[in-house]
C-alpha positions, -999 to +999 in steps of 0.1 A: +175+433+029+182+469+036+178+490+067+144+505+056+129+470+055+130+470+093+107+501+094+085+484+069+083+453+090+073+473+121+046+490+100+032+456+091+033+443+127+021+475+145+008+499+118-010+522+143+019+524+168+034+558+173+069+559+157+078+596+159+065+627+177+079+662+170+064+695+180+028+683+181+031+662+149+027+624+153+038+597+127+026+561+131+047+533+118+024+530+088+027+567+080+065+567+087+070+537+063+048+553+037+067+586+039+100+567+035+087+550+004+075+583-011+108+599-004+127+571-020+105+573-051+109+610-053+147+610-048+150+584-076+126+598-101+129+635-096+165+640-085+180+609-102+195+596-069+212+563-076+232+538-056+261+554-040+250+590-046+253+614-017+224+633-003+231+659+023+209+674+050+214+706+069+187+709+095+177+708+132+162+675+144+131+668+124+111+636+114+121+640+078+158+637+089+150+601+097+127+597+066+157+608+045+180+583+062+158+553+055+149+565+020+187+566+013+190+531+028+163+518+004+180+534-026+216+524-016+224+562-014+245+578+012+232+605+036+256+632+046+244+649+078+258+684+082+266+701+115+245+733+116+270+748+141+298+749+115+306+780+096+294+782+060+330+776+046+332+744+067+299+732+054+309+740+019+341+720+022+321+689+033+295+693+005+322+697-021+344+669-007+314+645-007+303+657-042+267+659-029+241+654-055+213+671-035+210+691-003+179+692+019+182+724+039+161+741+066+155+778+060+173+788+092+206+775+076+200+786+041+231+809+042+250+780+026+229+779-006+242+808-026+279+800-022+271+763-027+256+770-061+289+785-072+309+756-059+285+728-071+264+743-099+245+710-106+235+703-070+197+702-063+186+723-034+154+712-016+140+733+012+129+712+042+102+737+051+090+768+033+057+786+034+056+791-003+058+753-008+080+755-039+110+732-041+102+718-007+107+683+006+069+680+010+063+690-026+090+667-038+073+637-021+041+644-041+060+641-074+077+608-070+067+581-095+077+545-102+098+521-083+113+531-049+143+507-051+176+505-068+193+472-077+221+456-057+213+473-024+218+454+008+231+457+043+267+459+030+258+492+011+273+524+026+246+546+042+262+574+062+290+597+054+297+616+087+325+641+089+345+641+121+355+674+136+392+665+137+419+683+158+440+694+129+435+701+092+403+693+074+376+669+087+375+633+075+344+616+063+337+583+080+317+559+058+293+537+077+275+508+061+239+498+067+251+468+086+270+490+110+238+505+121+221+471+124+248+457+147+251+490+166+213+487+173+218+452+186+243+465+211+220+494+221+193+468+227+217+448+249+229+479+267+194+494+275+174+462+276+155+481+248+122+468+236+093+480+215+076+492+247+102+518+252+098+555+245+131+574+236+134+611+241+160+625+216+174+659+224+209+656+210+215+666+174+209+640+147+239+652+127+261+634+152+261+596+155+254+599+193+221+616+187+213+594+158+224+560+167+228+554+205+190+552+210+171+568+181+177+544+152+179+513+175+144+523+189+129+528+155+143+495+141+128+477+170+094+493+168+096+517+198+085+553+200+108+583+196+101+619+206+123+644+188+132+678+201+145+702+174+173+713+198+182+707+234+165+730+259+166+722+296+131+735+303+116+716+274+135+684+283+123+685+319+087+692+308+088+663+283+102+639+309+075+648+333+046+650+309+054+624+282+071+598+305+099+587+281+118+557+294+152+564+279+173+595+271+209+602+261+225+633+277+261+646+275+278+662+305+270+698+293+233+690+290+233+672+324+248+702+339+222+725+324+194+702+338+207+700+373+212+738+374+176+744+362+152+758+389+128+730+383+153+702+386+143+690+421+106+693+416+102+674+383+091+638+384+117+618+365+103+584+376+094+573+341+130+571+330+145+536+332+180+550+325+200+581+314+228+572+291+258+595+290+293+596+275+309+616+246+337+626+270+349+617+305+319+623+327+327+641+360+315+619+390+295+648+405+272+648+375+266+611+378+260+615+415+235+643+409+215+619+386+217+589+409+207+611+439+175+618+419+169+580+417+181+576+381+201+548+367+231+561+348+247+542+319+279+551+303+289+545+267+322+549+248+326+551+211+332+575+182+318+584+148+340+556+134+322+530+156+286+541+148+292+550+179+285+522+204+317+502+213+320+499+251+293+504+276+277+496+310+243+481+308+210+479+328+214+450+353+252+452+351+279+465+374+274+503+377+296+508+407+327+519+389+320+556+384+349+564+361+346+532+340+328+533+307+322+495+309+329+464+289+333+458+251+299+456+234+280+424+226+290+425+189+325+439+189+359+436+205+381+462+222+416+461+235+443+484+250+475+483+229+510+499+230+526+519+202+534+487+184+498+474+185+505+448+212+479+443+239+491+456+273+486+441+308+456+452+330+461+487+345+486+498+318+477+528+297+476+525+260+455+532+229+419+519+226+413+498+195+380+483+184+371+456+159+336+446+148+308+451+122+300+485+137+333+500+126+336+523+097+343+510+062+367+538+052+374+575+053+359+590+022+385+596-005+413+594+020+433+561+016+461+573+038+439+582+068+420+548+063+453+529+063+464+547+095+431+541+114+422+506+102+449+479+107+441+442+103+404+451+109+411+470+141+401+507+144+428+527+162+408+553+181+436+577+192+421+575+227+441+565+257+426+542+282+432+513+307+415+480+313+413+465+348+416+429+357+379+424+353+379+438+318+363+471+325+376+501+305+384+536+317+390+563+291+416+588+301+422+612+272+429+617+236+463+605+226+470+639+210+461+656+243+487+637+263+513+660+279+549+647+284+564+665+313+599+655+325+595+621+308+562+615+325+529+610+307+503+634+320+466+629+310+447+662+311+414+644+319+429+632+352+437+667+362+404+680+350+386+654+371+403+668+402+397+704+393+360+697+387+357+685+423+364+720+436+331+737+444+341+769+427+350+754+394+322+753+368+344+740+339+380+732+335+403+721+306+440+713+307+465+716+279+503+713+276+525+744+272+561+741+258+587+744+286+625+746+280+632+724+311+604+699+313+594+698+276+558+705+285+539+716+316+502+715+323+482+747+322+446+749+334+418+770+318+390+774+344+355+788+343+345+801+378+312+792+392+290+823+397+296+839+430+330+825+436+361+848+438+384+819+430+421+826+426+448+806+408+467+796+439+436+781+454+432+759+423+469+749+424+466+740+461+435+719+455+453+700+428+484+695+448+465+678+476+455+650+452+480+649+424+517+643+419+537+675+417+544+672+380+506+670+373+498+702+392+489+730+367+519+754+363+495+782+355+457+788+358+439+810+333+404+821+341+380+823+311+343+830+305+337+797+286+355+768+270+351+759+233+330+728+229+317+708+200+280+699+194+281+671+220+298+690+247+334+678+242+359+705+250+380+713+220+415+714+235+432+721+202+413+754+200+425+764+234+461+755+224+458+776+192+446+806+213+475+801+237+500+804+208 
């Protein structure tokens, strides 16, 4: 069995059921399964894609993104999703590191093609969309002949090679097997009480496992309907929620903020949504409260590229009263909080979050040292600092590398950021450590003012001092126009630190 067989089964059971909707184009499960089979035949017969070969895609959200994923699953090939927000040299590094055999590229991102041909002269370039119709994905599908399978392909075959952004050096490619997506989907079903009757709205990018695997692939593998938006737009998202009545959506803090600041936020009927799932970073309580005040159920999820990403979550029907908690270990995996020696720590003690289960990565591509560092006795060491309470609920505090040591005390920037976000004049805030000759490090806050606020540094410091220990109060406050963020809204603290130097 391979992952594409699940789509085929849904096509047998409900051939006329709507699988995918995108910009006025609908694909039933029968059409979706047929397109996957055609893509697998074409990749094999026309491009020579065999088991283990890497096929990259550089595109905004599109139905053929998912067609390619399941075609690769059928062939035992590995899909490499590329972040279209990266610079061309960064995309080139990934394509060369992965030794991609083919690249499916949307015209809007075709700037990578010319330099890529110099770096990988044998790579096949296929345009996702092109008015001329030459060397397009659509044209490729018409040319496929023969069998759409490769031998020795099953759920243990690698399927995704997803490069993590990393905080230093080059990105690492996390290899996820087909079975990781299967078990990840089981946990999504448990988390969301997901059934074939659901309708998922996907607005986050599919190049990230959050957009791809928190709800999208679990819904398709269960026979539900998915509406894809090419990119997130607050206006289009609100319109779709009102008109198409999806039941589930995943949003990150930055997209939630954009929605609640939209002029139509209070007037749009959101009653069709059973839940909004959020995560990716620590979620400020005011954002959760803004959603719940609108009558929405808010679920939180914790994970990473390396965990497919679902690892810890709250669930529909569960305890949602702990606003800062990201929940309990998932149905099909284990999670612990450990010290620097890998020993589990008592409840309430901060330590590193480790995860074990079939959803965890197989390896880092071509990087044995990084694999050995991250995977120990089957446990994935996340590099995230968290605590677990007496009831087993996890709270994620910060990245281990973000931790500030000031006067021998551990200071977690996320704790300070949470307090700063409670000030009505603060739109965004990030805290990093600055070297200090006396205290080793001191916290420094980078703050984006909310429009209309003449906020001063001392007001921020006084606000923090009213709620935090003295050593946690930012030594300096730097006002900026924006904070650097990755595709899912996580603030990139390392970029702020680099600019500080």
